[in-house]
N, C-alpha and C positions, 0 to 999 in steps of 0.2 A: 563288105559295106562299113561304114564310119560310122554310131554315133557321136548325139552332142547335147551335154542332159547342163546345161543355163540354173544353177542354184541362188537364188538367189534369198538377200534376209532384210528384210522389210522393214520399211523408212525408221526416222526418229520420229515416236507417238511421245505422248502426252505422259509425265509422270503418272507409276504407280498411283499415289498419294491423293491422285485426282479421281481416281476409281476407288469402286469398288473392289469388282472385278479385274484380275489382271485380263483377260479374253476380249472384254471389251473397250483396252484401250486403243483412239483415235491417233489415226498420225495429225503431228504438228504443222499447219502451215505451211513451214519447212520441210518435216517428212514427204509433202507433197510434191512440194518442188523436185527435191531432190528424185522424188521415184521419175518425174515427167523428165527430166533432164536422164536421166540413167533408157529412158527408154529412148530418149532420142536419138543418143546415142545407139541405143543394140538398132537402131531400125535403121542408125546410118554403117554402122558397118556390114548391114545385111543381114542380120538376125530379125528371124521371125518360125520361132516352134511352131511343132500341128500339137504340142497336147500341152497344155499349166494348167500345171494343179497346185492349189495355195492354203492353207491353213486355213479355219475356218474364223483366228482371229481379226476384230475388224482392222486389228493394225496389216498384218498379211495380205487379206483381202483389197484392202486396200491399194497396199502397193502392188500387187499383182490389177489390177482392174487397170492401174498406172498406165504402168507400162504397155497392153494390155493395148492401152486407145494408142499408147507412140509407135505400138509398131502393129497399126492399121489389123488388131486382130479383134473380131465381138467378145467383147464380155461377158457375155453369157456363153462362152463354151468353155469359161474356169472354172473348173472341175473343186471342189471343197471338199477335204480329209481331213475330218476331224478329227486324227487320230495326231495329223502332223505337230498339235496344242499340245505338248509336255508329252509328248509319245517318244524322244529320243533319237537318237538315229538310226536305227530301228525300224521305226516308224518310215524315213524318212525314204530306205532301202525296202519295205515291203509294198510301195506308191513305186518306187523303181519299180521290184522283178515282178511290180502286175501290169504293163504298160504291151501295148499289142506291136507283134513287128514291127504291123503299116504303120507305124510314128518313130522314126528319124531322131528329131530331134525332139526336148518334151523341157522342161521349164516348169521350178517346181521354188516355191517362193514358205517359207520360214520364218526359224527365229534360231539364235546363240545360245546356246553353242552351239544345237544340235546343227546347223546348219556350216560349221566351220570343222566343228568334228567327222564329219558327211562329207565330207571335200575333202578332209585329208585324210580319210579311213580311205575313199577312192582312189586316188594316188599315189597315197605314202611319200606324201609335197607337203612340206610343212607351207599352212595355207595361213596363219594364223589368229585371231580373232580377226572375223572379214567382219571388218567398221558395216551401219545401219544404210542400206540401198545399193551392199558390194552386190557384187556379181561374180557367181568362177562357173570358166567353163570350163567342163571333159567332159572328152575320146574316147571314146570306144570301139575300138576297131576290131570288125567281126566278130559282133560278139553279138546274142539277143539280151531285146533288156530283164530281162529274168537269170543271164549266165551274166551278169553286173550283179559286182561285189567287189569287196576286198582285195584295192591295187591290182583292179581290171583296167581306169582310165590316166587317162593322162592328164596333167592341168594345162588347159591351152590359151588363158589367161585370165584374168586376175585384173577386176577395176570398181574404186569405189567413185562415190558423184562428189566426193573432197577430191580427188583428183582431177576430175569431168571441168569445179570450178577454178580453180588455178590458169 
């Protein structure tokens, strides 16, 4: 059985200088639009994850909500994981390894540089620095989620909101 993991970097957020806590930064109007554009694109490609996890940071949570709306997923089904904020790539791996094998597809919404490093760790392919709102899809053949680790996935696609606007 093939499993697919969609890794999403949160969309554009307000500058650090406008907020006291980094965790509380909100999406900009441009960020909301980019997340919606990405969600519509993923929907047009038939993407509908069985499980959606997000960092608890406002900008990641709101990115997940906007994408979920476009994918016709109930926003209440988004699982928030506070370890994804400043937890490093290991937190992302732990979140994936805990997934139930009843799920064939999952989406995780978080932060750079962690999402970029995590994508490269899983695939051993160059992803570069994921742009805001970008999505990477990684497939895993004949593995349980608990078996997902370094170099076990294959990069299926990578797309950014800017590419969709062109």
